[in-house]
C-alpha positions, 0 to 999 in steps of 0.5 A: 469506480472506486470500491470500499473495503467493507462493502467487499468484506460484509459479502465475505463475511455473509459467504463464509457463514453459508457455503464459502463461495467468493465471487471471483469479482472480489476474490479468487482463492485456490482453497478455502475452509472454516476451521475451528481454533481456540473456540474461534471460528477462522476463515482461512484461504490460499493464493487468494487475489483481491481487487480494491479501490482507492477513494474518489480516484481512478487508483486501483490496489490489488492484493495477492497472497499466499493465504489469508485468514480472519477470526470471527469477531475481528474486523481485520483480514491477515494476508501472508507474504502480500504482494500490492499492485498499485495502478493508475494512470500514470502509475504502476507500483508494486509492494511486497512484504513478509505479512500485513492486515487489511482492516476493512472497517477503516480502508486501511491496509497495514504492511508489517515488515521488510516492505520493498517498493519498485515500478514507475510513476509519472515517467520515473523509476522508482525504487525503495523500502520500509519497515512498515506501510500503512496504505489509507484507501479514503486518503490516498495516502502511503505512510511510514516511519521511514520510507527509503525512496530512490528516483534518479540520483536521489535518495529521498527519505519520507513520511508520506506519499500522497497519490493524486492524478496529476502528481505524487507528492512526497512529505517528511518530518523532515524529508531527508534529500540526499544526491549521489555525490552525498550532499544531504538536505532537508525539507518537508515536500517534493513533488513529482509531476505527471510530466516527470519533473521533480519539484523541490522547495525554493530553499533547501536546509543543508544538512551540517556534519 
């Protein structure tokens, strides 16, 4: 059953203010503590694991982090060296980054730099890289200013990935598609169906050099 970040974090901060015991259903941690920093109370935990769900979907997102902390007055959790698993019926993606933020009031996971993607989706091996990626748990969308993916013989540069049970949709403004012979075209949308078929628009704009 999908779970919102907000519900988890309400429980988290309630427990921070009491006994600092977090249920393993939400958070597993090797150590945690409250520390004073610039007159603000900071919660800090090391080697943590958080399970989250996408809204109205069977997709599950799991965050592992070497450390997590948060300021008392903020609605963010800061994760360091996060490793994210996104799993669904035909999907298993691993995403790594240097650092990120879980904005629990927005159901948003933000990865800040040196982000890499690997895994499988709908019978295809996928790899990729980006600077920053936002993962919207409400809309089941991964977005970036420039996300480069490698699928089969194609290099696909997109701005958005939409996760659906029966297909994965790649969007861009524009979306750039380059094959292994160097031919580059532009379009706005490509679909990866559950049977592994890549669906391209009937008309592609060939770039001139």
